[in-house]
BALOBA-1460 file (C-alpha; in Angstrom, 3 decimals):
// residues 396
<rec num="1" residu="m" x="11.675" y="-21.293" z="-3.556"/>
<rec num="2" residu="k" x="12.184" y="-23.934" z="-6.263"/>
<rec num="3" residu="t" x="13.853" y="-22.320" z="-9.273"/>
<rec num="4" residu="i" x="15.210" y="-23.442" z="-12.627"/>
<rec num="5" residu="n" x="18.738" y="-23.091" z="-11.204"/>
<rec num="6" residu="d" x="18.023" y="-26.062" z="-8.922"/>
<rec num="7" residu="y" x="17.193" y="-28.394" z="-11.830"/>
<rec num="8" residu="n" x="19.052" y="-30.096" z="-14.657"/>
<rec num="9" residu="f" x="16.876" y="-30.070" z="-17.779"/>
<rec num="10" residu="s" x="19.042" y="-32.482" z="-19.786"/>
<rec num="11" residu="g" x="16.762" y="-34.649" z="-21.931"/>
<rec num="12" residu="k" x="13.641" y="-33.019" z="-20.454"/>
<rec num="13" residu="r" x="10.793" y="-31.212" z="-22.196"/>
<rec num="14" residu="a" x="9.960" y="-28.066" z="-20.223"/>
<rec num="15" residu="l" x="6.519" y="-26.485" z="-20.448"/>
<rec num="16" residu="i" x="7.025" y="-22.775" z="-19.701"/>
<rec num="17" residu="r" x="4.200" y="-20.336" z="-18.980"/>
<rec num="18" residu="v" x="5.561" y="-17.065" z="-20.334"/>
<rec num="19" residu="d" x="3.898" y="-13.672" z="-20.579"/>
<rec num="20" residu="f" x="4.065" y="-12.838" z="-24.284"/>
<rec num="21" residu="n" x="1.037" y="-10.542" z="-24.106"/>
<rec num="22" residu="v" x="2.854" y="-7.853" z="-26.101"/>
<rec num="23" residu="p" x="1.397" y="-4.881" z="-27.996"/>
<rec num="24" residu="l" x="0.989" y="-5.232" z="-31.771"/>
<rec num="25" residu="n" x="0.331" y="-2.488" z="-34.328"/>
<rec num="26" residu="k" x="-2.206" y="-2.618" z="-37.186"/>
<rec num="27" residu="e" x="0.313" y="-4.546" z="-39.289"/>
<rec num="28" residu="l" x="0.523" y="-7.095" z="-36.428"/>
<rec num="29" residu="q" x="4.122" y="-6.150" z="-35.692"/>
<rec num="30" residu="i" x="5.449" y="-6.080" z="-32.121"/>
<rec num="31" residu="t" x="5.823" y="-2.513" z="-30.827"/>
<rec num="32" residu="d" x="7.389" y="-3.413" z="-27.459"/>
<rec num="33" residu="d" x="9.213" y="-6.735" z="-27.047"/>
<rec num="34" residu="s" x="10.392" y="-6.222" z="-23.451"/>
<rec num="35" residu="r" x="8.256" y="-9.088" z="-22.101"/>
<rec num="36" residu="i" x="9.681" y="-11.482" z="-24.685"/>
<rec num="37" residu="r" x="13.252" y="-10.355" z="-24.003"/>
<rec num="38" residu="a" x="12.719" y="-10.822" z="-20.281"/>
<rec num="39" residu="a" x="11.934" y="-14.520" z="-20.819"/>
<rec num="40" residu="i" x="15.058" y="-15.289" z="-22.869"/>
<rec num="41" residu="p" x="17.367" y="-16.161" z="-19.914"/>
<rec num="42" residu="t" x="14.950" y="-18.826" z="-18.659"/>
<rec num="43" residu="i" x="14.599" y="-20.347" z="-22.139"/>
<rec num="44" residu="e" x="18.363" y="-20.334" z="-22.716"/>
<rec num="45" residu="k" x="19.141" y="-21.947" z="-19.350"/>
<rec num="46" residu="i" x="16.919" y="-24.911" z="-20.269"/>
<rec num="47" residu="l" x="18.328" y="-25.209" z="-23.790"/>
<rec num="48" residu="n" x="21.911" y="-24.976" z="-22.524"/>
<rec num="49" residu="d" x="21.197" y="-27.823" z="-20.098"/>
<rec num="50" residu="g" x="20.233" y="-29.993" z="-23.067"/>
<rec num="51" residu="g" x="16.497" y="-29.697" z="-22.648"/>
<rec num="52" residu="s" x="13.757" y="-28.653" z="-25.061"/>
<rec num="53" residu="v" x="11.235" y="-25.882" z="-24.530"/>
<rec num="54" residu="i" x="7.470" y="-25.636" z="-25.053"/>
<rec num="55" residu="l" x="6.218" y="-22.066" z="-24.647"/>
<rec num="56" residu="m" x="2.629" y="-21.203" z="-23.782"/>
<rec num="57" residu="s" x="1.072" y="-17.764" z="-23.371"/>
<rec num="58" residu="h" x="-2.025" y="-15.695" z="-23.968"/>
<rec num="59" residu="l" x="-2.202" y="-12.657" z="-26.262"/>
<rec num="60" residu="g" x="-4.951" y="-10.079" z="-25.986"/>
<rec num="61" residu="r" x="-8.524" y="-10.915" z="-25.044"/>
<rec num="62" residu="p" x="-10.074" y="-13.049" z="-27.806"/>
<rec num="63" residu="k" x="-13.807" y="-13.360" z="-27.169"/>
<rec num="64" residu="e" x="-15.056" y="-16.187" z="-29.356"/>
<rec num="65" residu="g" x="-12.318" y="-18.691" z="-30.111"/>
<rec num="66" residu="p" x="-9.433" y="-18.177" z="-32.557"/>
<rec num="67" residu="e" x="-8.848" y="-14.748" z="-34.118"/>
<rec num="68" residu="d" x="-5.854" y="-14.189" z="-36.379"/>
<rec num="69" residu="k" x="-4.972" y="-10.823" z="-34.828"/>
<rec num="70" residu="f" x="-4.437" y="-12.631" z="-31.505"/>
<rec num="71" residu="s" x="-2.414" y="-15.515" z="-32.937"/>
<rec num="72" residu="l" x="0.985" y="-16.116" z="-31.358"/>
<rec num="73" residu="r" x="2.324" y="-17.001" z="-34.798"/>
<rec num="74" residu="h" x="2.901" y="-13.252" z="-35.219"/>
<rec num="75" residu="l" x="5.598" y="-13.497" z="-32.527"/>
<rec num="76" residu="r" x="7.366" y="-16.557" z="-33.900"/>
<rec num="77" residu="e" x="9.835" y="-14.866" z="-36.252"/>
<rec num="78" residu="h" x="10.909" y="-12.214" z="-33.738"/>
<rec num="79" residu="l" x="11.346" y="-14.798" z="-30.985"/>
<rec num="80" residu="g" x="13.521" y="-16.816" z="-33.337"/>
<rec num="81" residu="k" x="15.776" y="-13.800" z="-33.952"/>
<rec num="82" residu="l" x="16.168" y="-13.208" z="-30.216"/>
<rec num="83" residu="l" x="17.027" y="-16.873" z="-29.596"/>
<rec num="84" residu="k" x="19.089" y="-17.122" z="-32.806"/>
<rec num="85" residu="k" x="17.322" y="-20.340" z="-33.761"/>
<rec num="86" residu="e" x="14.206" y="-21.596" z="-35.497"/>
<rec num="87" residu="v" x="11.067" y="-21.631" z="-33.364"/>
<rec num="88" residu="k" x="8.551" y="-24.323" z="-34.204"/>
<rec num="89" residu="f" x="4.856" y="-23.436" z="-33.991"/>
<rec num="90" residu="a" x="1.782" y="-25.510" z="-33.164"/>
<rec num="91" residu="d" x="-1.489" y="-24.038" z="-34.457"/>
<rec num="92" residu="d" x="-3.255" y="-25.271" z="-31.325"/>
<rec num="93" residu="c" x="-2.221" y="-25.511" z="-27.674"/>
<rec num="94" residu="i" x="-3.778" y="-28.879" z="-26.729"/>
<rec num="95" residu="g" x="-4.810" y="-30.497" z="-30.051"/>
<rec num="96" residu="q" x="-3.110" y="-33.011" z="-32.309"/>
<rec num="97" residu="s" x="-0.579" y="-30.533" z="-33.735"/>
<rec num="98" residu="a" x="0.554" y="-29.586" z="-30.212"/>
<rec num="99" residu="r" x="0.930" y="-33.244" z="-29.196"/>
<rec num="100" residu="e" x="2.808" y="-34.202" z="-32.357"/>
<rec num="101" residu="e" x="5.155" y="-31.203" z="-32.314"/>
<rec num="102" residu="a" x="5.872" y="-31.593" z="-28.599"/>
<rec num="103" residu="g" x="6.447" y="-35.322" z="-28.926"/>
<rec num="104" residu="a" x="8.948" y="-34.826" z="-31.744"/>
<rec num="105" residu="l" x="11.000" y="-32.133" z="-29.951"/>
<rec num="106" residu="k" x="14.716" y="-32.805" z="-29.705"/>
<rec num="107" residu="p" x="17.110" y="-31.316" z="-27.121"/>
<rec num="108" residu="g" x="17.831" y="-27.683" z="-27.951"/>
<rec num="109" residu="e" x="14.554" y="-27.137" z="-29.840"/>
<rec num="110" residu="v" x="11.800" y="-24.619" z="-29.086"/>
<rec num="111" residu="l" x="8.063" y="-24.950" z="-29.715"/>
<rec num="112" residu="l" x="5.579" y="-22.088" z="-29.389"/>
<rec num="113" residu="l" x="1.953" y="-23.086" z="-28.785"/>
<rec num="114" residu="e" x="-1.044" y="-21.161" z="-30.100"/>
<rec num="115" residu="n" x="-2.861" y="-18.645" z="-27.854"/>
<rec num="116" residu="l" x="-4.163" y="-20.323" z="-24.690"/>
<rec num="117" residu="r" x="-7.182" y="-18.026" z="-24.555"/>
<rec num="118" residu="f" x="-8.557" y="-19.404" z="-27.797"/>
<rec num="119" residu="y" x="-10.031" y="-21.888" z="-25.301"/>
<rec num="120" residu="k" x="-12.408" y="-20.554" z="-22.639"/>
<rec num="121" residu="e" x="-11.200" y="-23.401" z="-20.433"/>
<rec num="122" residu="e" x="-7.957" y="-21.452" z="-19.869"/>
<rec num="123" residu="t" x="-9.497" y="-18.536" z="-17.963"/>
<rec num="124" residu="k" x="-11.997" y="-20.837" z="-16.254"/>
<rec num="125" residu="g" x="-9.141" y="-22.820" z="-14.735"/>
<rec num="126" residu="d" x="-10.438" y="-26.041" z="-16.269"/>
<rec num="127" residu="e" x="-8.647" y="-29.108" z="-14.904"/>
<rec num="128" residu="e" x="-9.046" y="-31.281" z="-17.998"/>
<rec num="129" residu="f" x="-7.602" y="-28.506" z="-20.182"/>
<rec num="130" residu="a" x="-4.656" y="-28.146" z="-17.760"/>
<rec num="131" residu="k" x="-4.120" y="-31.910" z="-17.832"/>
<rec num="132" residu="k" x="-3.814" y="-31.838" z="-21.639"/>
<rec num="133" residu="l" x="-1.227" y="-29.052" z="-21.423"/>
<rec num="134" residu="a" x="0.680" y="-30.986" z="-18.772"/>
<rec num="135" residu="g" x="0.753" y="-34.068" z="-21.010"/>
<rec num="136" residu="l" x="3.072" y="-32.249" z="-23.410"/>
<rec num="137" residu="a" x="6.070" y="-32.074" z="-21.064"/>
<rec num="138" residu="d" x="8.153" y="-33.525" z="-18.212"/>
<rec num="139" residu="v" x="8.571" y="-30.380" z="-16.114"/>
<rec num="140" residu="y" x="6.573" y="-27.155" z="-15.588"/>
<rec num="141" residu="v" x="8.117" y="-23.695" z="-15.277"/>
<rec num="142" residu="n" x="6.089" y="-20.605" z="-14.424"/>
<rec num="143" residu="d" x="7.852" y="-17.456" z="-15.622"/>
<rec num="144" residu="a" x="4.795" y="-15.213" z="-16.033"/>
<rec num="145" residu="f" x="4.646" y="-12.981" z="-12.952"/>
<rec num="146" residu="g" x="2.215" y="-10.646" z="-14.716"/>
<rec num="147" residu="t" x="-0.447" y="-13.386" z="-14.661"/>
<rec num="148" residu="a" x="0.409" y="-14.931" z="-11.290"/>
<rec num="149" residu="h" x="-2.633" y="-13.342" z="-9.644"/>
<rec num="150" residu="r" x="-5.011" y="-15.306" z="-11.875"/>
<rec num="151" residu="a" x="-6.016" y="-18.911" z="-11.116"/>
<rec num="152" residu="h" x="-6.051" y="-19.885" z="-14.784"/>
<rec num="153" residu="a" x="-5.357" y="-23.354" z="-16.152"/>
<rec num="154" residu="s" x="-1.846" y="-22.548" z="-17.416"/>
<rec num="155" residu="t" x="-0.749" y="-20.406" z="-14.466"/>
<rec num="156" residu="t" x="-2.034" y="-22.435" z="-11.533"/>
<rec num="157" residu="i" x="-4.013" y="-25.616" z="-12.241"/>
<rec num="158" residu="v" x="-1.396" y="-27.207" z="-14.507"/>
<rec num="159" residu="a" x="1.132" y="-27.229" z="-11.627"/>
<rec num="160" residu="k" x="-0.762" y="-29.985" z="-9.786"/>
<rec num="161" residu="f" x="0.176" y="-32.429" z="-12.563"/>
<rec num="162" residu="f" x="3.884" y="-31.837" z="-11.822"/>
<rec num="163" residu="p" x="4.045" y="-32.488" z="-8.043"/>
<rec num="164" residu="d" x="7.835" y="-32.905" z="-8.031"/>
<rec num="165" residu="n" x="8.787" y="-30.991" z="-11.179"/>
<rec num="166" residu="k" x="7.392" y="-27.445" z="-10.910"/>
<rec num="167" residu="l" x="9.704" y="-24.462" z="-10.790"/>
<rec num="168" residu="f" x="9.955" y="-20.684" z="-10.966"/>
<rec num="169" residu="g" x="11.723" y="-19.173" z="-13.982"/>
<rec num="170" residu="d" x="14.157" y="-16.241" z="-13.798"/>
<rec num="171" residu="i" x="11.490" y="-13.533" z="-14.105"/>
<rec num="172" residu="m" x="9.399" y="-14.950" z="-11.274"/>
<rec num="173" residu="t" x="12.476" y="-15.501" z="-9.106"/>
<rec num="174" residu="n" x="13.794" y="-11.969" z="-9.635"/>
<rec num="175" residu="e" x="10.357" y="-10.412" z="-9.113"/>
<rec num="176" residu="l" x="9.810" y="-12.199" z="-5.817"/>
<rec num="177" residu="k" x="13.310" y="-11.435" z="-4.524"/>
<rec num="178" residu="s" x="13.037" y="-7.765" z="-5.513"/>
<rec num="179" residu="i" x="9.557" y="-7.278" z="-4.066"/>
<rec num="180" residu="d" x="10.710" y="-8.972" z="-0.865"/>
<rec num="181" residu="k" x="13.331" y="-6.231" z="-0.543"/>
<rec num="182" residu="v" x="10.629" y="-3.546" z="-0.377"/>
<rec num="183" residu="l" x="8.198" y="-5.581" z="1.717"/>
<rec num="184" residu="n" x="10.279" y="-7.508" z="4.223"/>
<rec num="185" residu="d" x="14.041" y="-7.084" z="3.859"/>
<rec num="186" residu="t" x="14.204" y="-3.283" z="3.835"/>
<rec num="187" residu="r" x="17.039" y="-0.916" z="4.651"/>
<rec num="188" residu="k" x="16.093" y="2.332" z="6.371"/>
<rec num="189" residu="p" x="15.006" y="4.943" z="5.608"/>
<rec num="190" residu="y" x="12.349" y="3.430" z="3.365"/>
<rec num="191" residu="v" x="10.472" y="5.848" z="1.094"/>
<rec num="192" residu="a" x="7.365" y="4.697" z="-0.771"/>
<rec num="193" residu="i" x="5.987" y="6.868" z="-3.583"/>
<rec num="194" residu="i" x="2.415" y="6.088" z="-4.575"/>
<rec num="195" residu="g" x="0.766" y="7.939" z="-7.455"/>
<rec num="196" residu="g" x="-1.939" y="7.283" z="-9.993"/>
<rec num="197" residu="a" x="-5.484" y="8.419" z="-10.451"/>
<rec num="198" residu="k" x="-7.584" y="6.821" z="-7.721"/>
<rec num="199" residu="v" x="-7.239" y="6.160" z="-4.004"/>
<rec num="200" residu="s" x="-9.749" y="3.314" z="-4.319"/>
<rec num="201" residu="t" x="-7.284" y="1.164" z="-6.297"/>
<rec num="202" residu="k" x="-4.392" y="1.692" z="-3.864"/>
<rec num="203" residu="i" x="-5.975" y="1.607" z="-0.384"/>
<rec num="204" residu="d" x="-4.753" y="-1.874" z="0.532"/>
<rec num="205" residu="i" x="-1.213" y="-1.130" z="-0.684"/>
<rec num="206" residu="i" x="-1.057" y="2.128" z="1.275"/>
<rec num="207" residu="r" x="-2.316" y="0.444" z="4.440"/>
<rec num="208" residu="n" x="0.195" y="-2.387" z="4.049"/>
<rec num="209" residu="l" x="3.010" y="0.141" z="3.549"/>
<rec num="210" residu="l" x="2.138" y="1.986" z="6.762"/>
<rec num="211" residu="d" x="3.626" y="-1.002" z="8.618"/>
<rec num="212" residu="k" x="6.820" y="-0.888" z="6.587"/>
<rec num="213" residu="a" x="7.714" y="2.551" z="5.169"/>
<rec num="214" residu="d" x="9.286" y="5.454" z="7.065"/>
<rec num="215" residu="e" x="8.044" y="8.080" z="4.623"/>
<rec num="216" residu="l" x="5.114" y="7.899" z="2.227"/>
<rec num="217" residu="i" x="4.691" y="10.276" z="-0.710"/>
<rec num="218" residu="i" x="1.183" y="10.400" z="-2.193"/>
<rec num="219" residu="a" x="0.680" y="12.261" z="-5.471"/>
<rec num="220" residu="g" x="-1.104" y="11.914" z="-8.798"/>
<rec num="221" residu="g" x="-4.871" y="12.247" z="-8.998"/>
<rec num="222" residu="m" x="-5.341" y="10.457" z="-5.683"/>
<rec num="223" residu="m" x="-3.672" y="13.291" z="-3.764"/>
<rec num="224" residu="f" x="-6.781" y="15.468" z="-4.128"/>
<rec num="225" residu="t" x="-8.925" y="13.043" z="-2.141"/>
<rec num="226" residu="f" x="-6.444" y="13.421" z="0.738"/>
<rec num="227" residu="i" x="-6.268" y="17.201" z="0.352"/>
<rec num="228" residu="k" x="-10.060" y="17.576" z="0.261"/>
<rec num="229" residu="a" x="-10.328" y="15.259" z="3.284"/>
<rec num="230" residu="q" x="-8.337" y="17.862" z="5.221"/>
<rec num="231" residu="g" x="-10.576" y="20.719" z="4.132"/>
<rec num="232" residu="g" x="-8.633" y="21.851" z="1.061"/>
<rec num="233" residu="k" x="-10.220" y="23.342" z="-2.071"/>
<rec num="234" residu="t" x="-9.537" y="21.037" z="-5.025"/>
<rec num="235" residu="g" x="-11.572" y="22.768" z="-7.743"/>
<rec num="236" residu="n" x="-12.410" y="20.446" z="-10.621"/>
<rec num="237" residu="s" x="-9.597" y="18.006" z="-9.805"/>
<rec num="238" residu="l" x="-10.159" y="14.269" z="-9.723"/>
<rec num="239" residu="c" x="-11.526" y="13.420" z="-6.282"/>
<rec num="240" residu="e" x="-13.270" y="10.360" z="-4.855"/>
<rec num="241" residu="d" x="-15.720" y="11.803" z="-2.345"/>
<rec num="242" residu="d" x="-16.698" y="8.285" z="-1.254"/>
<rec num="243" residu="y" x="-13.156" y="7.832" z="0.066"/>
<rec num="244" residu="l" x="-12.728" y="11.069" z="2.043"/>
<rec num="245" residu="e" x="-13.240" y="9.266" z="5.346"/>
<rec num="246" residu="t" x="-10.846" y="6.524" z="4.256"/>
<rec num="247" residu="a" x="-8.243" y="9.191" z="3.477"/>
<rec num="248" residu="r" x="-8.709" y="10.697" z="6.959"/>
<rec num="249" residu="e" x="-8.256" y="7.251" z="8.508"/>
<rec num="250" residu="i" x="-5.004" y="6.724" z="6.584"/>
<rec num="251" residu="i" x="-3.699" y="10.156" z="7.652"/>
<rec num="252" residu="t" x="-4.471" y="9.324" z="11.297"/>
<rec num="253" residu="e" x="-2.986" y="5.839" z="11.036"/>
<rec num="254" residu="a" x="0.228" y="7.225" z="9.500"/>
<rec num="255" residu="k" x="0.637" y="9.589" z="12.474"/>
<rec num="256" residu="e" x="0.002" y="6.820" z="14.967"/>
<rec num="257" residu="k" x="2.577" y="4.564" z="13.307"/>
<rec num="258" residu="g" x="5.191" y="7.302" z="12.949"/>
<rec num="259" residu="v" x="5.114" y="7.323" z="9.144"/>
<rec num="260" residu="k" x="5.775" y="10.759" z="7.646"/>
<rec num="261" residu="l" x="3.079" y="11.381" z="5.042"/>
<rec num="262" residu="h" x="3.954" y="13.804" z="2.229"/>
<rec num="263" residu="l" x="1.332" y="15.459" z="0.025"/>
<rec num="264" residu="p" x="2.220" y="17.958" z="-2.735"/>
<rec num="265" residu="s" x="2.156" y="21.556" z="-1.522"/>
<rec num="266" residu="d" x="1.853" y="23.046" z="-5.006"/>
<rec num="267" residu="t" x="0.229" y="21.898" z="-8.215"/>
<rec num="268" residu="i" x="0.204" y="22.702" z="-11.909"/>
<rec num="269" residu="i" x="-3.445" y="23.377" z="-12.693"/>
<rec num="270" residu="a" x="-5.237" y="23.446" z="-16.055"/>
<rec num="271" residu="d" x="-8.582" y="24.803" z="-17.219"/>
<rec num="272" residu="a" x="-9.290" y="21.661" z="-19.285"/>
<rec num="273" residu="f" x="-8.167" y="18.042" z="-19.494"/>
<rec num="274" residu="s" x="-6.064" y="18.704" z="-22.562"/>
<rec num="275" residu="n" x="-2.366" y="18.996" z="-23.356"/>
<rec num="276" residu="d" x="-3.132" y="22.413" z="-24.898"/>
<rec num="277" residu="a" x="-5.047" y="23.768" z="-21.889"/>
<rec num="278" residu="n" x="-4.154" y="27.005" z="-20.139"/>
<rec num="279" residu="t" x="-2.008" y="26.284" z="-17.074"/>
<rec num="280" residu="r" x="-0.714" y="28.003" z="-13.972"/>
<rec num="281" residu="l" x="0.725" y="27.187" z="-10.559"/>
<rec num="282" residu="a" x="-1.465" y="26.970" z="-7.474"/>
<rec num="283" residu="k" x="-1.337" y="25.801" z="-3.881"/>
<rec num="284" residu="s" x="-2.630" y="22.227" z="-3.801"/>
<rec num="285" residu="d" x="-5.290" y="23.085" z="-1.215"/>
<rec num="286" residu="n" x="-6.514" y="26.250" z="-2.954"/>
<rec num="287" residu="i" x="-7.444" y="25.371" z="-6.530"/>
<rec num="288" residu="p" x="-10.058" y="27.660" z="-8.144"/>
<rec num="289" residu="d" x="-13.386" y="26.268" z="-9.343"/>
<rec num="290" residu="e" x="-13.313" y="24.981" z="-12.934"/>
<rec num="291" residu="w" x="-9.547" y="24.335" z="-12.699"/>
<rec num="292" residu="m" x="-7.940" y="20.934" z="-12.088"/>
<rec num="293" residu="g" x="-4.587" y="19.695" z="-10.841"/>
<rec num="294" residu="v" x="-2.580" y="17.886" z="-13.517"/>
<rec num="295" residu="d" x="0.979" y="17.662" z="-12.129"/>
<rec num="296" residu="i" x="2.995" y="18.439" z="-9.022"/>
<rec num="297" residu="g" x="4.681" y="21.847" z="-8.805"/>
<rec num="298" residu="k" x="8.336" y="22.884" z="-8.430"/>
<rec num="299" residu="e" x="8.232" y="23.199" z="-4.629"/>
<rec num="300" residu="s" x="6.800" y="19.680" z="-4.307"/>
<rec num="301" residu="i" x="9.394" y="18.290" z="-6.704"/>
<rec num="302" residu="e" x="12.201" y="19.795" z="-4.610"/>
<rec num="303" residu="k" x="10.788" y="18.492" z="-1.314"/>
<rec num="304" residu="f" x="10.102" y="15.017" z="-2.650"/>
<rec num="305" residu="s" x="13.523" y="14.807" z="-4.323"/>
<rec num="306" residu="a" x="15.208" y="15.725" z="-1.030"/>
<rec num="307" residu="t" x="13.263" y="12.995" z="0.763"/>
<rec num="308" residu="i" x="14.148" y="10.420" z="-1.898"/>
<rec num="309" residu="a" x="17.832" y="11.421" z="-1.771"/>
<rec num="310" residu="k" x="18.075" y="10.191" z="1.853"/>
<rec num="311" residu="a" x="16.382" y="6.846" z="1.176"/>
<rec num="312" residu="k" x="18.039" y="3.420" z="1.303"/>
<rec num="313" residu="t" x="14.948" y="1.569" z="0.036"/>
<rec num="314" residu="i" x="12.550" y="3.064" z="-2.540"/>
<rec num="315" residu="l" x="9.267" y="1.815" z="-3.965"/>
<rec num="316" residu="w" x="7.617" y="3.769" z="-6.780"/>
<rec num="317" residu="n" x="4.159" y="2.899" z="-8.069"/>
<rec num="318" residu="g" x="2.171" y="5.376" z="-10.156"/>
<rec num="319" residu="p" x="2.869" y="8.739" z="-11.849"/>
<rec num="320" residu="m" x="2.839" y="12.180" z="-10.233"/>
<rec num="321" residu="g" x="0.399" y="13.677" z="-12.734"/>
<rec num="322" residu="v" x="-1.143" y="13.235" z="-16.169"/>
<rec num="323" residu="f" x="2.108" y="11.765" z="-17.457"/>
<rec num="324" residu="e" x="0.663" y="10.711" z="-20.813"/>
<rec num="325" residu="m" x="0.323" y="14.404" z="-21.749"/>
<rec num="326" residu="s" x="3.774" y="15.852" z="-22.408"/>
<rec num="327" residu="n" x="3.032" y="19.237" z="-20.812"/>
<rec num="328" residu="f" x="2.124" y="17.552" z="-17.528"/>
<rec num="329" residu="a" x="4.961" y="15.028" z="-17.339"/>
<rec num="330" residu="a" x="7.617" y="17.149" z="-15.576"/>
<rec num="331" residu="g" x="6.819" y="15.942" z="-12.059"/>
<rec num="332" residu="t" x="6.937" y="12.276" z="-13.007"/>
<rec num="333" residu="k" x="10.232" y="12.768" z="-14.870"/>
<rec num="334" residu="a" x="11.778" y="14.631" z="-11.936"/>
<rec num="335" residu="i" x="10.824" y="11.882" z="-9.481"/>
<rec num="336" residu="a" x="12.247" y="9.238" z="-11.839"/>
<rec num="337" residu="e" x="15.548" y="11.151" z="-11.965"/>
<rec num="338" residu="a" x="15.598" y="11.547" z="-8.164"/>
<rec num="339" residu="i" x="15.154" y="7.784" z="-7.776"/>
<rec num="340" residu="v" x="18.007" y="7.129" z="-10.222"/>
<rec num="341" residu="n" x="20.273" y="9.510" z="-8.281"/>
<rec num="342" residu="a" x="19.465" y="7.749" z="-5.000"/>
<rec num="343" residu="t" x="20.065" y="4.357" z="-6.619"/>
<rec num="344" residu="e" x="23.494" y="5.493" z="-7.810"/>
<rec num="345" residu="k" x="24.309" y="6.316" z="-4.172"/>
<rec num="346" residu="g" x="23.415" y="2.803" z="-3.026"/>
<rec num="347" residu="a" x="19.650" y="2.747" z="-2.484"/>
<rec num="348" residu="f" x="17.582" y="-0.247" z="-3.632"/>
<rec num="349" residu="s" x="14.795" y="0.970" z="-5.934"/>
<rec num="350" residu="l" x="11.818" y="-0.979" z="-7.241"/>
<rec num="351" residu="v" x="9.629" y="0.597" z="-9.941"/>
<rec num="352" residu="g" x="6.276" y="-1.051" z="-10.679"/>
<rec num="353" residu="g" x="2.970" y="-0.090" z="-12.265"/>
<rec num="354" residu="g" x="2.257" y="0.753" z="-15.894"/>
<rec num="355" residu="d" x="2.865" y="4.502" z="-16.013"/>
<rec num="356" residu="s" x="5.871" y="4.580" z="-13.708"/>
<rec num="357" residu="v" x="7.438" y="1.736" z="-15.716"/>
<rec num="358" residu="a" x="6.640" y="3.654" z="-18.920"/>
<rec num="359" residu="a" x="8.290" y="6.745" z="-17.450"/>
<rec num="360" residu="v" x="11.629" y="5.114" z="-16.637"/>
<rec num="361" residu="s" x="11.567" y="3.255" z="-19.959"/>
<rec num="362" residu="q" x="10.801" y="6.318" z="-22.093"/>
<rec num="363" residu="l" x="13.449" y="8.336" z="-20.274"/>
<rec num="364" residu="g" x="16.010" y="5.604" z="-20.824"/>
<rec num="365" residu="l" x="16.380" y="5.127" z="-17.053"/>
<rec num="366" residu="a" x="15.136" y="1.539" z="-16.676"/>
<rec num="367" residu="e" x="18.704" y="0.210" z="-16.424"/>
<rec num="368" residu="k" x="19.538" y="2.806" z="-13.763"/>
<rec num="369" residu="v" x="17.058" y="1.669" z="-11.110"/>
<rec num="370" residu="s" x="17.520" y="-1.563" z="-9.192"/>
<rec num="371" residu="y" x="14.510" y="-3.400" z="-10.592"/>
<rec num="372" residu="v" x="11.562" y="-2.719" z="-12.892"/>
<rec num="373" residu="s" x="8.631" y="-5.029" z="-12.216"/>
<rec num="374" residu="t" x="6.859" y="-6.693" z="-15.153"/>
<rec num="375" residu="g" x="3.707" y="-7.341" z="-13.136"/>
<rec num="376" residu="g" x="0.859" y="-4.824" z="-13.090"/>
<rec num="377" residu="g" x="-2.133" y="-6.283" z="-11.275"/>
<rec num="378" residu="a" x="0.000" y="-9.107" z="-9.873"/>
<rec num="379" residu="l" x="2.417" y="-6.638" z="-8.280"/>
<rec num="380" residu="l" x="-0.405" y="-4.649" z="-6.708"/>
<rec num="381" residu="e" x="-2.087" y="-7.712" z="-5.242"/>
<rec num="382" residu="y" x="1.191" y="-9.135" z="-3.935"/>
<rec num="383" residu="m" x="2.019" y="-5.818" z="-2.276"/>
<rec num="384" residu="e" x="-1.436" y="-5.742" z="-0.711"/>
<rec num="385" residu="g" x="-0.443" y="-8.914" z="1.103"/>
<rec num="386" residu="k" x="-2.590" y="-11.242" z="-0.979"/>
<rec num="387" residu="i" x="-1.528" y="-14.792" z="-1.826"/>
<rec num="388" residu="l" x="-1.092" y="-15.131" z="-5.591"/>
<rec num="389" residu="p" x="-2.381" y="-18.475" z="-6.918"/>
<rec num="390" residu="g" x="0.395" y="-18.760" z="-9.522"/>
<rec num="391" residu="i" x="3.030" y="-18.506" z="-6.798"/>
<rec num="392" residu="q" x="1.215" y="-20.710" z="-4.308"/>
<rec num="393" residu="a" x="0.848" y="-23.447" z="-6.942"/>
<rec num="394" residu="i" x="4.642" y="-23.760" z="-7.261"/>
<rec num="395" residu="n" x="5.331" y="-23.516" z="-3.534"/>
<rec num="396" residu="e" x="2.809" y="-26.187" z="-2.488"/>
């Protein structure tokens, strides 16, 4: 793995693909700067070496060329505060302003390019567009794990123009090392906790984990497909009938491979998909018609927490229930706390996936697990065993 720690950037202009796709409010102010903060160590390493930095990223999904609400200029001031220095800005990413600003950069200076996706060539992986980006710098650094699963111009194609000078930044390096600990370099027992709404989005991950995990906890909306597959009554709960046979196959495969599969035994049920709905406790396989499961129950929390407490390696992807509604967040919070407790006793814990990351962040527990992944779709695809083009492009 070629990383920025293997390179001296003195006198070099480094083109860094960062993931600054951050949320903005109606006033175009950043509401969560965690992705920007995560990139600071890579930027500072290059500057401290005596190099200069050219940052490129996308923001949002502009449809027809430039739109002010998607301009990266809205991030410039905040980035400058984090770096404690002025950040220059080019109002284009490949045009004259980009070339002039990049060409005039002095060691220790930072330039932020305009949104890459103002050009359709970016998402199309256009080689000529990538060549123009490459012409701005001496060395290429990919530090955007969240986009590593996309073969876009700035994440993959641009690397071919730096055959001897392409590197992983700190985020990419830490992501790959941490994910490797839950995929290949695991300590036993290994407990994987997979939640979320649909089985269909997690099948490949679950199947891949059956060759690695000792115990597999399945909860969230997807649990009802497994429960119904075994003849349980799931009422009006989310269930993918097209995947009942797939669920049965996974249950059988887990037994054959000696993986202990845990499904919630009890469930908080509601009479409507609303935070104000009437609720009660029910057995997970005996939910009345017109009622739906929205969170795991107390018995399930206790059993899962006991399983997690014995783990030496933990992967958590996806919430236990409808976490975004406060009345149905207890199960997700309890699992987050169980993972923190196990981590404090020496377990390695990786948390990835939007809602599980949101849970540990909102609870103030992100610093108390071993690693929180910044990659959503990229993490899922990597854990499914797929080759990510953004990673392959650096390793070739």
